[in-house]
C-alpha positions as CSV (number, residue, x, y, z in Angstrom):
1,M,29.5,-26.9,-43.0
2,T,29.3,-26.9,-39.3
3,S,26.8,-24.3,-38.1
4,L,27.3,-24.7,-34.3
5,L,30.6,-23.4,-33.0
6,Y,30.4,-23.2,-29.2
7,P,27.8,-22.5,-26.4
8,I,27.6,-19.2,-24.6
9,S,28.2,-19.5,-20.9
10,T,27.5,-16.1,-19.5
11,E,25.3,-15.5,-16.5
12,K,22.5,-14.3,-18.6
13,A,22.7,-17.2,-21.0
14,L,22.7,-19.7,-18.1
15,G,19.6,-18.0,-16.6
16,M,17.8,-18.5,-19.9
17,I,18.3,-22.3,-19.6
18,D,15.8,-22.6,-16.7
19,K,13.6,-19.6,-17.3
20,N,13.0,-20.0,-21.1
21,N,14.2,-23.5,-21.8
22,T,16.7,-21.9,-24.2
23,I,20.3,-22.6,-25.1
24,S,22.5,-19.8,-26.4
25,Y,25.1,-20.7,-29.0
26,I,27.6,-18.9,-31.2
27,V,27.1,-20.1,-34.8
28,D,28.7,-19.6,-38.1
29,F,27.6,-16.2,-39.5
30,R,26.7,-17.8,-42.9
31,S,24.3,-20.3,-41.4
32,N,20.6,-19.8,-41.5
33,K,17.9,-20.9,-38.9
34,K,17.0,-24.1,-40.8
35,E,20.6,-25.3,-40.8
36,I,21.1,-24.4,-37.1
37,K,17.9,-26.2,-36.2
38,K,18.7,-29.4,-38.2
39,E,22.2,-29.6,-36.8
40,F,21.2,-29.0,-33.2
41,E,18.4,-31.6,-33.3
42,E,20.8,-34.2,-34.8
43,V,23.6,-33.5,-32.4
44,F,21.6,-33.4,-29.1
45,G,18.6,-35.6,-30.0
46,V,16.0,-33.0,-29.1
47,K,13.2,-31.0,-30.9
48,V,13.6,-27.3,-31.4
49,E,10.5,-25.0,-31.0
50,S,12.1,-21.8,-32.3
51,I,15.3,-20.0,-33.0
52,N,16.1,-16.3,-32.8
53,T,19.4,-15.0,-34.1
54,S,21.3,-11.8,-33.8
55,M,24.5,-10.5,-35.4
56,S,27.3,-9.0,-33.4
57,I,29.5,-6.1,-34.4
58,K,32.5,-8.4,-34.1
59,N,31.2,-10.5,-37.0
60,F,29.7,-13.5,-35.2
61,K,26.1,-14.7,-34.9
62,K,24.3,-15.7,-31.7
63,A,21.5,-18.2,-31.8
64,F,18.9,-18.5,-29.1
65,I,17.5,-22.0,-29.4
66,R,14.3,-22.7,-27.6
67,L,13.4,-26.3,-27.1
68,K,10.0,-27.9,-27.1
69,P,8.4,-28.2,-23.7
70,E,8.9,-32.0,-23.5
71,Y,12.7,-31.5,-23.7
72,K,14.7,-29.8,-21.0
73,A,17.5,-27.3,-21.8
74,G,19.1,-28.2,-18.5
75,E,19.8,-31.7,-19.8
76,V,21.5,-30.3,-22.9
77,A,23.4,-27.9,-20.7
78,R,24.7,-30.8,-18.7
79,K,25.9,-32.6,-21.9
80,L,27.7,-29.4,-22.8
81,K,29.1,-29.1,-19.2
82,L,27.7,-25.7,-18.8
83,V,25.9,-26.6,-15.5
């Protein structure tokens, strides 16, 4: 099962990249934090510090993925063509 669906590219989400070293993603609503972390680390070759999730009324889940300080969210954002 693929947990990661697509990145969020709102103004607020893009601001979190530089301020909090965090990437925002829409993920499968059945996936848990461990699955999201494992897949994100495998796909992008980075280490994740923490993940916060929230459910939406429209039946999708947002994941806020904070990277460890030695990795830069801006580099991941460039791979995703967000910046």
